[in-house]
N, C-alpha and C positions, 0 to 999 in steps of 0.2 A: 736809619739804623733801628732794627726791631729789638724788642725786649727779649733777653735771653730766657730760655725755658727754665733755667735753674733759679730764676727770680720768682719767688712765690708770692711776694707782697710788694706792691708799688705804694709807697707812702709819700703823700704830698701834703706839706704843711709849710707855711712861710715863717713860722716861729722857729728859729734855729735851735733853741734850747729844748722845746718840746719834740722837735724832729729828731734830735740826737737821742733823747731819752726813750722815745718810742722805738727807734731803730735798735737801740741796745736791748730793749725788752724782747723784740722779735728775734734778734740775732741769738740771744742767750737761749731762746726756746728752740733753736735749731732751724729757724725758718730763713730762707734766702730773702733778703730785703734790699730794695733799692729806694733810697730816700731822695726826694726832689723838693726844691723850694717853690716851684710853681708847675702848673699843668700845661704850659704852652707847648703845643705840638705832641702831647702825650698820646692822643688817640691815634695818630698816624704811626705810632711805633708798636701798636698792639695788633695782633691778628686774631682770628676766631679760634685758633688752636692753642693760644697761650693758656697754660694751666694754672694761672695765678688769680689773685684778687687785688682790688684797689682800695686803699684806705686814704681818704682825703678830708681835709678841713673844708668847711663851707665858706667861711669868710677868707678870701684870698684876692690879691691884686691880679689884674689881667684876666684870668679865667677863674671864676669861683666854682665851688663844688657842684652847684646845681647845673651850671653850664657844662661842666665836665661830665656829669652824669648823663646829660642828654647826648653828648658826643659819643660816649662809650656805649650807651644803649642802642644808638643808631648803628654802631659797629657790630655789637653782639648783645642782643636783648637778654641773654642768660649769663652775662658776666657779672659776678657779685661786686657791688660797690658799697663800701661802708663809709659813712659820713661822721665826722667829728664836729660837734656843735658846742657853742657856748650856751649859757642859760637862756639868753634872749633869742637864740636861733631855733628853739624847739619847734615853733610853728612851721618854720622853713623845713626842718627835718621831717616833720609829719607829711608835709607836702611832697618832699623828696621820696618818702616811702611809697606814697601813692603813685609816684612817677616811676617806681621800679627799683629804688635803693634797697639793698639787702638788709641793712641795719643802721642804727645811728647810736653813737655814744656821746653822752652829755658830759662836758668837762665840769669838774675833775672826775676821772674814772680810774678804777683800779687796773693794774696791769693784767690781772687774771681775767677781767671782763673783756679787755681787748683780745687777749690770746684765745679765749673761749669763742668769741665771735669770729675771729679770723680762721680758726681751725674748722668751725662748722661751715664757714663759707668755702674753704678749700675742699672739704668733703663733698659739698654740693657741686663745686666746679668739676671735680673728678668724675662724679656721677654723670653730669651733663655731657662731658667729653666722651666718656665711655659709651653712653647711649647714642651719641652722634656717630661714633665709630661703628657701632653695631648696626645702626640704621643704614649707614653708607655701605657696609659690607653686604647687608641683606639686599639692598637695592642693586649693588653690583652683581650679586649672584643671580637675582631675578632677571636683570638685563642680559646677562650672559646666557641664561637658560632660554630667554626669548630669542636671542640671536642664533644660538646653536641648539636648535630643537632636536631632541632625541633622548632615548632612554638606554641605548646600548652601552655596554661597558666601555667601548672605545671612545665614544663621544663624551661620556661622563669623565673619563680620564683626561681627555683633551681640555675640558672646562676647568678641571683642577689645575692642570699645568698652566693654563692661561692666567688663572687667578694668582698663582704663585709667581709667575714671571712678570706680570704686570706691575707688581709692587717694587720691582728692581729696575735698575737702569741698564741692564744687559741688552746688547744687540741680540736679535733673534733671527734664526733661519727657519722659514716655514717650508715644509716638504709636502707636496700634494699634487694630485693629478689635476688636469684642466677641469674647471667647473666644480671643484670640491669645496671652495669657499675660502681661499687663501686671503683675499682682501677683507672678508668678514672677520677672520681671526686677527688680522693686522689692526683693524679698526678697534676691535675689542681690547687688544693690548694697549692701544693708545688711550681709549676712553676710560679704562680702569686704572690708569697710571696717574702719577703726579703731574704728568704733562698734558692732562686732558684739556686744559684751557689754552694750550699752545696749538699751532697749526698741525694738521695731518695732511701730508702731501703724498699722493700716490702717483707713481709713474711706471709705465710698462716699458722696460728696456728693449723688449723685442719689437715694439712698435716704433722705435726711434731710428731714423735713417743714420747710417754710420757717419755721415758728414756733419750732423748737428748734435750727436749724442754728448760730446764734451761740452759744448756751449749750453745745451739744455740742462745738464747736470751740474756743471761747475760755474757757469756764467762766463761772460767775456767783457773785455774793455772795448771802448770805441776804437775802431781802427785795428783791432786784433787780427782781422782777416778781411778779405774782400766782402763787402756787403755789411760789415759790422759798423753801422753808422752811429750807434749809441751803446752805452753800457747796458748789459743785461745781467740781472740777478738770476743765478742758477737755482735749481730745485733744492740743492742741499742748503744753500744760504737762506732761501726762502723758508725752509722748514726749521730754521734756528729757534730753539726753545720748545720744539715739538718732536714729531715723529715723521720720518720719511720712509714710505713703503716702496720698495724697489722690486717689482715683479719681473719674472723671467730673467733673473740675473745671469743665467747660463748663456744668454745670447750676447752678453757684453764682449767686446774685443779684448784681447790680452793687454793692449795699451791702456784702455780705460780701466781694466782690472787693477793695474799697477797704481793708478791714481786713487781708486777706491780704497785699496789697501792702505795707502798713506793716510787717507782721510780717517779711516777707522782707527789707525794707530795713534795719530797725532791730534785728531779733532780740529783740524784746520782745513780751509779750502782756499785754493788759489785760482782766481779767474783766469781764463785764457787771455794771454797778452798782458798779464800783470805779474809783478814780483811781490805783491803784498799778500801776506798770509792772514786770513780772516778766521779768528777762533770761532768754533761752533759748540753749542750746547744742544746736541741732537741725538736722537735714538734712531738707529737704522734697523728696519725690519725688512729682510730680504726674503724672496720666495722663489722656488724653483719647482719644476715638474720633472726634472732629471736627477739622476744620481751624480752629484758633483764629485764624489770620490772617483767614480769611473771616468768622468770627464777629465779630471786632473791626471789620472793615469794615462789617458790618451793624449794629453798635452793640450786639450781644448779649454782647460780652466786652471788657473794658478793654484798650486797646492797650498801655498802660504795663505792665500785669500780664503780658500776652503777651510783651513784649520782656524782662521781668525773668525769666520762666520759661524762655524759649527759648534761654538761653545754652548749655545742654548737652542738646540733644535726642537721644533714642534712638528710632529707628523700628523697630518689630517687624514683620517681613514677614508678610503674610497667608499662610495655608497654601497657597493656590493659586499663590504665587510660589516655593514650596519643593518642586517636583515630586518630586525624588529623596528627599526626607525623608518623604514620605507613608507609604510601605510600612514604612520603618524605625520611624517613630513608632507606626504601627498595631501592629506586632509587639511593640514595647516595652510598650505599654499592654495588649495582649492577653495577653502573658506574665505581666505583673504581676497582671492580673485573674484569670487561671487559677490562679496561686499563691495568691492571696487566697481563692479559693473552693475550693481543693483539687481542681482539675480538671486533666486533662492538657492541655497547650497545643495548640489546634487548628491545622491547616495551611491555608494559603490556596490556593484553586484559581486557575488562570490567569484565569478569567472574573471572579473576585472581585478579583483584583489590578487588572484593567482597570477594574472598577467604582470601586474606590478612587481610582485615578489620574485618572479622568475626572470624578469628582464635584467640583463647584465649592467645596465646604466653606464655605458662608456663615457657619457657626458656628465655623470655624477649629479650633484644637487641642481646644477643649472639646467640640465636636461629634464629632471623630474619637475622642476618649477614650470618649465614650458609645457610639459604634458598636463600638469594640473590646471594651467591657464586654459588650455584647449578644452579640457573636461568641464571646467566651470562654465564655458560658453556653449556647452551642449554638444561638443564635437566628440568624435571617437578618440580613444587613447592613442591610436596610431603607432603602437610600439613595434609590431612586426617582428621578424627574426633578428637575431643578433647580427652585427656587421660581419660580412664575409661568409654568412651561413645561408645557403639557399633554402627556400621554404620546404622543398621536398627532400632535404637531407635526412639520412637515417639517424636515429637517436644515438648519442655517444655510448660507447661500451660501458658496462658496469664498472664502477670504481673511478670513472672519469668525471667529467663536468656535470653530467646529469645527476649523479649521486650527490654531489656537493650541493647542487641547486635544490634537490628534494629535501636534504637535511636543513638547508637554510630556510626553505619554505616552511617546513615543520616547526622549526624553532621560532620563526617570526609569527606563525599562527598562535602558538602557545603563549608567546610573550604578549601578543595583542590581546588575548583573552585574559591574561594575568592583569592587564591594565584596567580591566573592568571589575566592578565590585562583586566579590563572591564571599559568602559567609563561611564557606568550608571548602576543603579539597574535594568533597563529594560533589558540590554544586559546580566546581570548576571542571571536574571530570565529565559530569553530565553535559555541560555546555560544549565540551570538545567531542563528546560521543565516544569516549574510551573508558575502560575500567580504571579504577583508582590505582591498582598495581601497575598498569601500563603507564599511567600518568606519573607515578613516582619514578619509574625507570627513565622516562623521557625527560623529566625535570633534571635528574641527575646527569643524564647524557649530555644535555645542552647547557649545563651550568646555571640553571634557573632555580628559583625557589619561590614558594608561595608568597613570601614577603616582598618579592620584586615588584609586585603590582600594588603595594600599599594596602593589601587586604588585612582584615582583622585576624586575630589568632584563630587557629583551626579548631574551634570548640566542637564542631559537629562532625569532624572527620571520623 
C-alpha cells in the first residue's frame, strides 16, 4: 500500500506523546500528516513521485533514523528528510546532514521551527518534481522529433496529437497508407505513456492465417482443438499491463471482430476452449490502410467495432503531402546509412533533389528510406517514372497533376532554404534567385513565413 498523495508529511516517532503533539501542530497548520510509531517497511510505500517530506526521530527501535535515511535516499536522492535529535545525538545529526538529510531539529524545539523547516522542504520538493516533469516532457518531445522527423505542418500536428493522446488511456486508431510509419506512431504512443515499462506487442492481422488467428490473439487451452497439446497465452493476454498494436485490422474476419469488440468493451479475454474470463489492463492501438467507414458500409467491417475504435483517430499524412520534409528525411536516412556502413555522407545534386521532390512516393517513408540506403552506398536513386506511367507519356494537362507537383516542388525548395540561416529576407531572396516582392507573394501563397526557418528578425529587409 503506497502513501496517498494527499499526505504531505510522514512523521515517525516512537514517543506517543511527542508524536501526537507534532501531529496536531502539523494538522492545525493545514498540512496533511500521517504519524507512525516506527519506520518498518516505510521505504517500500513511497514512490519517486510522492510530493511530501519525511520527519523522523533518530533514536528508534527496529529501524533508526539514519538507517531510514539511507533507505529513502536509495529510493529518491532528492526526497527531503528532516531528523529530530536529542542533545546527545547532535554529532549523529551532523553525520546525517553529510549523508543527505535536509535538516535536523534538536529537542526541545518550537512549533514554529518545525513548521518553517517542513514548509521549506515542501517548497523544495515541489520544485524538484516540477523540474523532473519538465525534463521528462522535454525528453519526450525530443524523442518524438527524432522518431517523426519533419517540419511540415502535417507532421508537426501529428506530433502534437501523439503527445496529447499518449498521456491518456484511450484506445487509438491509426490511419495511414502502407509505409507511412504506423508502427512508429504506435511505439511512440506506448513509450510516451504511463505504460512505457509494460510490454509493447505488435501483430499484423493480415499476416495471420485464418485458422490460427483466434489462438494467436486470444490464446487457447490444451485440447481446445486438434493439435492444441498445451495451453497457449495469446497476444492480448501477453500484452497485459502494456500496449497491443494490431496492424491491418481491416483484414480480420467478422467472427474475430465480434470477439475484439467484446474485449474492447469489457476488458476481459477468454482463451479458446476455456470458460474463464481473464481481466486485462491493456491499451489497444489499431491501424488500417483502408477507410473502415466505407468497409462497414459494404459489410466487410462491423460498424459497431468501427465506432468503438474511432474515438481517438490519428491520421498519418502520406509523404506526398509532406513536400518540405522529403529532402530532410532523405538526408536523415542517408546520413544514418552512411554512418552504419562506414562511408562518407554523399551530397545531393540539384537534379537529384528535383527527382526526389517530384517522385509520388507510393511506398511513403519506407520507400524513401530504401532509396536513401542505395544512395548512401553510391548507387543511383533509381526512382524512374511513377507506377503505371510509361517513360514516353505526354505531360499531364495544365491544372492536373503536373501543376500540383510543380507547386509542391516550389514550396519544398522555399521551405528548404528557410531552414538555412539567413539574416534578412533580402539574403533569402538572393539565395533563391528571385526578387523580394516575388518572395513575399510566394511565401503568402504557400503559407510560409520567414520565422518558419528559425531565422532572426528581418532587420536588413
